[in-house]
N, C-alpha and C positions, 0 to 999 in steps of 0.2 A: 302636545309638544313632541312626544315620541313619534306620533304619526307624521308630523311635519318633517321631522328629521329623517324618518324612513323614506318619505316621498322625495326629499331632497337628495338623499343618497342614491335612490333609484334613478332619479333624473341625472345625477352626476355620472353614475355608472353607464347609463345609456349614452350620454354625451361622449364619454371616454371610448366606449365601444364604437360609436358612430365615427368619431374622429380617427380611431385606429383603422377601421374598415376603409375610410376614405384615403388614409395615408397608404395603406397596403395597395389599394386599387390604383392610386396615382403612381406608386413605385413600380408596380407590375406593368402599367401602361408605358411608363418611361423606359423600362427595361426592354419591353417588346419593340418600342419605336427605335431604340438604340441598336438592337440586334438587327432589325429590318434595314436600318440605314447602313449598318456595316455590311450586310449581305449585298445590298444594292451597290455599295461602293466597290466591294470585291468583284461583283459581277461585271461592273463597268471597267474596272482595271483589267480584269481577265479578258474581256472582249477586246479591248484596245491592244493588249499584249498579244493576243492570238492573231489579230489582224496584222500587227507589225511583224510577227514571226512568219506568217504566211507570205506577206509582201516581200520580206527579205529572202525567203526560200525561193520564191519565184524569180527574184532578181539574180540569185545565185545560179539557178537553172539557166537563165538567159545568158549569164556570163560564161558558163560552161559550154553552152551551145555555140556561142560566138568564138570561144577559144579553140574548140575542137576542129574547126575548119583550117586553122593555120598552125596548130601546135604539133610539132614532131620532135621537139628538143629532148635530149637525154636527161637522165636523173640529175646530173651535175649542174645543169643550167636551171636558174630560177627564171620564171616567166612573169610578165606583168599581171596576168590573171590571178596569180597566187597572192599577191599583195591585196588585191581587191577582195578575193575570197576570204582572206584573214579578217578583213573588216566586216564582211557579211557574217562570218562565224561568230564574231564578238557580239554583233547586234542581235543575232538570233538567240544566242545564249542569254543575253540580258532580257530579251522579251520572254523567253521560256520561263525564266526564274520568277516572272511576275504573274504567271498563270496559276490561279488558285486550285490546282488539281494535282494531288499526289500521283495519280495514275498517269497523267501526262508527263510529269517529271520522270517517273520510273521508266517510261518508254523512250522519251525523246532526249534526255540529257546523255544517256549512254550512246544513242544514235549519233548525236552531234559530236561526241568525243571520237567515235569511230570515223565519222566523215573527215575529221581533221587529221587523221592518220593516213591520208591518201598516199604519202610517199613510200609506204611499205607495199604498195599494190603492184609494182612492176618497174621496169627500167625506163619507161618513157612516159611523157605527159599524157599520152592517149589513155594509159591505164589510170592515171590520176583523175582525169576528167570523167571517165566512165564510172569510177568509184563515187566521186562526189555527186554525180547525177543520180546514181542508184539510191544513195542514202537520202538525198534531198527529196526524191519522189516518195520514198517511204514516209518521211517526216510530214510531207504535205498531206498524204493519205490519213495519217493519224490525227493531225490537227483538224482536217476537214470533218472527220468523224466526230471529234470533240465538239466542234462548232454546231454540228447538227444534233448533238445529244445522243448520238448512236454509240454502240459498243465499239471500242477501239479495235481496229483490225489486227490480225496476227501478222507477224513479219512474213514477207514474201520470199521466194527462193533466191531472188537477186540479193536480198539483204544478207541471207545466210552465207552465200558465196562470197560476198564482199568481206564479211567478218573473217571467214576462213582465209581469204587472200591476205588480209592484214596480219593475221596470226602467223601465217607461213612466212611473210616478209619479215616480221619481227624476229622470228626464230632464225631465219637465214642471216639476218644482220648480227644476231647474237653469236652465231657460229663463226661468222667472218671475223668478228672482233676477238673471239676466243683463239682462232687460228693465228691472227696477227700477234696476240699476246704470247702464244707459245713460240712462234718464230723469233720474236724479240728476245725471249728468255734463252732460247738456244744460241742465238748470236752472242748474248751476254756471257753464257757459259763457255763458249769457244774463245772469246776474247775478253777475259776479265780485265777490269781497269786496275792499273797499278796504283797503289795508294801514294798520295803526294808526300814527298819528303819535306816535312815542315821545319827540319833543322838545317 
């Protein structure tokens, strides 16, 4: 009797161990399949997003090239290409946000923000167009390297010059507003307003 109970217990233990091993194997296999499916989906989303961003950047370059032949307007005038460029900037930003690469985000999101600040680069649309063209070419180079799986290229001299141009333009605008504020305060000090007699 004791031998039969021992044999039964051994058999039961073996069944439990076998079932446990099968469950663990099944769980690991399911987890691996789920991770693989997620990676495949992320890769596909990233590939489509990269293709979209590249296509929109090329459209932006074509827009800039077409506008460059006719645009000589001053800073105060808004031109049709700016409205179209704003749509491209939005679409490029949405595409970049779907690319599953922190390195791409760290490089391209600030570049796109810089491209959108083209109005700080000079008094005429010629300067704006040159700025947008320079930054968009940089972004195409980075995305092309990402697609090939190559190391992301370092910024070129044109990009550094464009950044400095924007920084100088922002500072000049800040100084201009500061001068306007000081002039307004001087005028206010020379001609103080009389308080209204409410009685």
